[in-house]
C-alpha positions in Angstrom: 17.3 -18.3 -6.5 15.6 -20.1 -3.6 13.5 -23.2 -3.0 11.2 -21.4 -5.5 11.8 -18.8 -8.2 11.4 -15.2 -7.5 8.3 -14.9 -9.6 6.7 -17.5 -7.7 7.5 -16.2 -4.3 6.2 -12.7 -5.1 3.0 -13.8 -6.9 2.0 -17.2 -5.5 3.9 -18.4 -2.3 1.5 -18.7 0.6 -1.5 -18.2 -1.7 -1.5 -21.6 -3.6 -4.7 -22.9 -2.0 -7.0 -20.3 -3.3 -10.0 -22.6 -2.9 -9.9 -21.6 0.9 -10.7 -18.1 -0.2 -13.4 -18.9 -2.7 -10.9 -18.5 -5.6 -10.0 -15.0 -4.8 -6.9 -14.0 -6.7 -5.8 -11.4 -4.3 -5.7 -12.7 -0.8 -8.3 -11.5 1.6 -7.7 -9.3 4.5 -8.5 -11.2 7.7 -9.4 -8.1 9.8 -10.2 -10.1 12.8 -8.7 -9.7 16.2 -9.6 -13.1 17.5 -10.4 -16.6 16.0 -13.0 -19.1 17.3 -12.5 -22.8 18.0 -15.2 -25.7 18.0 -13.6 -27.5 20.9 -11.5 -27.0 23.8 -9.0 -29.4 22.5 -8.4 -27.3 19.3 -8.0 -24.2 21.5 -5.5 -26.0 23.7 -3.5 -26.9 20.6 -3.5 -23.3 19.3 -2.2 -22.2 22.8 0.6 -24.7 22.5 1.9 -23.0 19.4 0.7 -19.4 18.7 3.4 -18.9 16.1 1.9 -21.3 13.6 -1.8 -21.2 14.7 -4.4 -18.6 14.5 -5.6 -17.7 18.1 -5.2 -13.9 18.4 -3.9 -11.5 15.7 -1.3 -10.2 18.1 0.4 -13.5 17.6 -0.6 -14.8 14.1 -3.0 -13.8 11.4 -3.7 -15.5 8.0 -3.0 -12.3 5.9 0.3 -11.5 7.9 1.2 -15.2 7.6 1.2 -15.0 3.7 3.6 -12.1 3.9 5.8 -13.8 6.5 6.3 -16.7 4.1 7.1 -14.6 1.2 9.7 -12.4 3.1 11.3 -15.4 4.8 11.8 -17.1 1.2 13.3 -13.8 -0.3 15.8 -13.8 2.5 16.5 -17.5 2.2 15.5 -17.9 5.8 13.3 -20.5 7.6 10.8 -18.0 9.1 10.0 -14.2 9.6 8.1 -12.0 11.9 6.3 -8.8 10.8 6.3 -5.7 13.1 4.7 -2.4 13.1 8.0 -0.6 12.3 11.7 -1.4 11.3 12.7 0.0 14.6 10.5 -2.6 16.4 11.9 -5.4 14.3 15.6 -4.3 15.0 14.8 -3.9 18.8 13.1 -7.2 19.0 16.1 -9.0 17.5 18.5 -7.3 19.7 16.6 -7.7 23.0 15.7 -11.3 22.5 19.1 -12.7 23.2 20.4 -10.2 25.8 20.5 -10.0 29.5 22.1 -7.7 32.2 25.8 -7.8 32.0 25.9 -8.6 28.3 27.8 -6.5 25.8 26.9 -5.5 22.2 29.3 -4.4 19.4 27.6 -2.1 16.9 28.6 -0.3 13.7 29.3 3.5 13.9 26.6 5.8 12.6 23.7 3.1 12.7 20.1 4.0 12.2 19.2 6.6 14.9 16.7 4.4 16.8 19.3 1.6 16.8 21.8 3.9 18.5 19.0 5.1 20.9 18.1 1.5 21.7 21.7 0.7 22.9 22.7 4.0 24.3 19.6 5.3 26.0 17.5 2.1 26.6 19.5 -1.1 27.2 22.3 0.7 29.0 19.6 1.4 31.9 19.3 -2.4 32.2 23.0 -3.2 32.4 23.7 -4.0 28.7 26.9 -2.3 27.5 27.9 -1.4 24.0 30.8 -0.3 21.7 30.3 1.5 18.4 33.1 0.6 16.1 34.3 1.4 12.5 33.2 -1.9 11.1 34.5 -1.5 7.5 37.6 -3.5 9.0 36.5 -6.8 10.6 39.7 -6.5 12.7 38.1 -3.5 14.5 35.1 -5.7 15.5 37.4 -8.4 16.6 39.3 -5.9 18.9 36.0 -4.7 20.5 34.8 -8.2 21.4 34.9 -9.1 25.2 34.0 -12.2 27.1 30.6 -10.6 27.7 29.9 -9.9 24.0 26.8 -11.6 22.9 25.6 -9.8 19.8 27.1 -7.9 16.8 24.7 -5.4 15.2 25.4 -4.6 11.5 24.1 -2.2 9.0 25.4 -2.8 5.5 25.3 -0.4 3.8 24.1 2.2 6.2 21.7 4.7 5.2 23.5 8.0 5.2 27.2 7.5 4.2 26.8 3.7 3.1 29.7 2.1 5.0 29.7 -1.6 4.5 30.9 -4.7 6.4 32.4 -8.0 5.1 29.4 -10.0 6.1 30.9 -13.4 5.6 34.0 -12.5 7.6 32.1 -11.0 10.5 29.7 -14.0 10.5 32.6 -16.4 10.6 34.3 -14.5 13.5 31.0 -14.3 15.4 30.2 -17.9 15.1 33.9 -18.8 16.2 33.1 -17.0 19.4 29.4 -18.2 19.9 28.1 -14.6 19.4 24.9 -13.8 17.4 24.8 -11.4 14.5 22.0 -9.2 13.3 22.0 -7.1 10.1 19.8 -4.3 9.1 19.5 -5.1 5.4 17.1 -2.3 4.4 19.2 -0.6 2.0 20.1 -3.5 -0.2 16.9 -5.6 0.1 16.8 -9.4 -0.1 17.0 -9.1 -4.0 20.5 -7.6 -3.8 22.0 -9.0 -0.6 21.7 -12.5 0.8 22.9 -12.1 4.3 21.6 -15.5 5.6 23.6 -17.3 2.9 26.7 -15.4 4.1 26.2 -16.7 7.6 24.3 -13.8 9.3 21.8 -15.1 12.1 19.1 -12.5 12.0 18.2 -10.1 9.2 16.0 -7.2 9.8 14.4 -4.6 7.5 12.6 -1.3 7.7 9.9 -2.7 5.3 8.6 0.8 5.0 11.1 1.3 2.5 11.7 -0.7 -0.7 9.8 -3.8 0.5 6.5 -1.9 0.5 7.6 0.8 -1.8 4.5 3.0 -1.8 4.9 5.3 1.2 1.6 4.1 2.7 2.8 1.6 5.3 5.1 1.6 8.2 6.4 -2.0 8.8 9.4 -4.0 9.8 10.5 -7.7 9.3 12.8 -10.0 11.1 14.2 -13.1 9.3 16.1 -16.1 10.7 16.1 -19.8 11.6 12.9 -21.3 12.9 14.6 -21.6 16.4 15.6 -18.0 16.6 12.3 -16.6 15.3 10.5 -18.7 17.8 12.7 -17.3 20.5 11.8 -13.8 19.4 8.2 -14.5 19.1 8.0 -16.0 22.7 9.9 -13.0 24.1 9.8 -9.4 22.8 7.4 -10.0 20.0 4.5 -11.2 22.1 5.4 -9.4 25.2 5.8 -5.9 23.6 2.9 -6.5 21.0 4.5 -4.6 18.0 2.7 -6.5 15.4 1.6 -5.6 11.9 -2.0 -5.2 11.1 -3.7 -7.5 8.6 -4.5 -4.4 6.3 -1.0 -3.2 6.3 0.2 -6.8 5.5 -2.3 -6.9 2.5 -0.8 -3.6 1.3 2.7 -5.0 1.7 1.8 -8.2 -0.3 0.5 -5.9 -3.2 3.6 -3.7 -3.0 6.0 -6.8 -3.1 4.6 -7.9 -6.5 6.5 -5.0 -8.3 9.6 -5.1 -6.2 12.0 -6.3 -8.9 10.6 -4.0 -11.6 10.8 -1.0 -9.3 14.4 -1.7 -8.1 15.5 -2.1 -11.8 14.0 1.2 -12.9 15.3 3.1 -9.9 18.8 1.7 -10.2 19.0 2.7 -13.8 17.8 6.3 -13.2 20.2 6.5 -10.2 23.2 5.9 -12.3 22.3 8.8 -14.7 21.5 11.1 -11.7 25.0 10.2 -10.1 26.8 10.9 -13.4 25.2 14.4 -13.4 26.0 15.2 -9.7 29.7 14.0 -9.9 30.3 16.4 -12.7 28.7 19.4 -11.1 31.1 22.1 -9.8 29.0 22.8 -6.7 29.0 19.1 -5.6 31.7 18.3 -3.2 31.3 14.6 -2.8 29.0 11.8 -3.6 28.3 8.7 -1.6 26.9 5.7 -3.3 28.3 2.1 -2.6 27.8 1.0 -6.2 29.8 3.8 -7.8 33.1 2.7 -9.1 34.9 5.6 -7.1 33.5 4.4 -3.8 36.3 2.9 -1.6 34.3 -0.2 -0.9 33.2 -0.6 -4.4 34.9 -4.0 -4.7 33.1 -5.3 -1.5 29.8 -4.1 -3.1 30.6 -6.2 -6.2 31.4 -9.3 -4.1 28.5 -9.4 -1.7 25.7 -7.6 -3.4 24.0 -8.4 -6.6 22.4 -5.0 -7.5 22.1 -1.4 -6.6 19.3 0.8 -5.2 18.4 4.5 -5.4 19.6 5.9 -2.1 22.6 8.2 -2.3 24.1 11.2 -0.5 26.1 14.1 -1.6 27.6 17.3 0.1 27.3 20.8 -1.4 30.2 23.1 -1.5 29.1 26.0 0.8 30.1 27.8 4.1 26.9 27.6 6.0 23.7 25.5 6.0 21.9 28.6 4.6 22.9 27.2 1.2 21.6 23.8 1.9 18.2 25.3 2.7 18.2 27.3 -0.5 18.9 24.2 -2.4 16.4 22.0 -0.7 13.6 24.6 -0.7 13.9 25.2 -4.4 13.5 21.5 -5.4 10.0 20.8 -6.8 10.2 17.1 -7.8 11.9 15.8 -4.6 9.7 15.7 -1.6 11.4 16.6 1.8 10.8 13.7 4.1 12.6 11.6 6.9 12.1 8.2 5.0 13.0 6.7 1.6 12.4 3.8 -0.7 9.0 4.9 -2.1 7.9 5.3 -5.7 8.5 9.1 -5.6 11.8 10.8 -5.2 12.7 12.1 -1.7 15.3 14.1 0.0 16.5 14.6 3.7 19.0 17.3 4.5 21.1 16.9 7.6 20.9 20.5 8.1 17.3 20.1 9.4 18.5 18.8 12.7 21.0 21.6 13.2 20.2 25.3 14.0 19.9 27.7 11.1 23.0 29.1 9.6 25.3 26.5 11.1 28.8 26.6 9.7 30.0 23.6 7.9 33.4 23.9 9.4 31.8 23.4 12.9 30.7 19.8 12.2 32.3 17.5 14.7 34.7 14.8 13.5 33.1 11.4 13.0 29.6 12.9 12.4 27.6 13.0 9.2 28.5 16.3 7.5 26.1 19.0 8.0 26.1 19.9 4.3 25.1 16.4 3.4 21.8 15.8 1.5 20.4 12.3 1.1 18.2 11.6 -1.9 16.1 8.6 -2.7 15.5 8.2 -6.4 11.8 7.1 -7.3 10.2 6.2 -10.5 10.3 9.6 -12.2 12.3 10.1 -15.5 15.9 10.8 -15.0 15.8 14.1 -17.1 13.1 15.3 -15.0 15.0 14.8 -11.7 18.2 16.2 -13.2 16.5 19.4 -14.4 15.1 19.9 -10.9 18.5 19.5 -9.3 20.1 21.7 -11.8 17.7 24.6 -11.0 18.0 24.1 -7.3 21.9 24.1 -7.5 21.7 27.3 -9.3 20.2 28.9 -6.3 23.2 28.1 -4.1 
């Protein structure tokens, strides 16, 4: 798979010299903000390279460094940085290479905070942007200008799962000297190897599958050593959005079971999708690994496995029916995030006023009657029974 096999990365990489930790099998949490030096010369050396030395935990920390090595290896990247959230990781990757007057091309319907970063924040500093339907690489090419410095991708996205041809976009970008950044949270490094396809920077909301236990908010950014050093010396150290040692330790523990969790989740998801597609009250199902998905061939070509996030619309006239359905569910917890061990749901209706008519939804937006669910580790028959009784309320 990589320089090391998957099992080695998850269970041993970065932890090989256990004699440093008195033989501890689980790596210790270095819950220290600062690190002491015996001489001025050694402190001077640490100041010269804070990325790879322990000086101050805002820069580097031994527990966080173990996780950095594992996530970089999983992505097939040279290095990685850990952040306090996925939004912070994406923002740092975007900001690092931009200055006033530059232009960014971004996929339509990105993660809400990516959209806010471009539309509400960077626009104030003279960075322009274009949102495009990036399912067709030609649409990206048409949006490029002499000032374009970055293309922001999200494949699949996390509501309606549009994908981009990553190899084609990467080739286009490199031919123009433009950097690419991909949010790879949906697929995870196990199912989509974006660095190998030519993408420059790969970001994750590590809160989701990488941690997998709904107890840590985290982000990761992976790339070449040169790019990671550029991000480290710029927005990472300046804005201080680092991950705590304790959260890094929890993530190391969560990573151990990533392949097992994803396999079980993917299997259950297929069973749930078959039920939903056959139900008369379900209007449409979105899932990039379903054979009926218009981009199914692309999924088969550039990803190696599926996950448990899907969306569907319910046949109804107003969002009152959506509320009846969601309020009746007992096994799905209603939350804004996804990717944990438990099954979750998010209704788009929650961001609209009560009793919004489905026909009032504006073109190009996510449908108001769309419900996103994240399949967890519960048995498929339990989840289907819960969906069935809730759909009976509609």
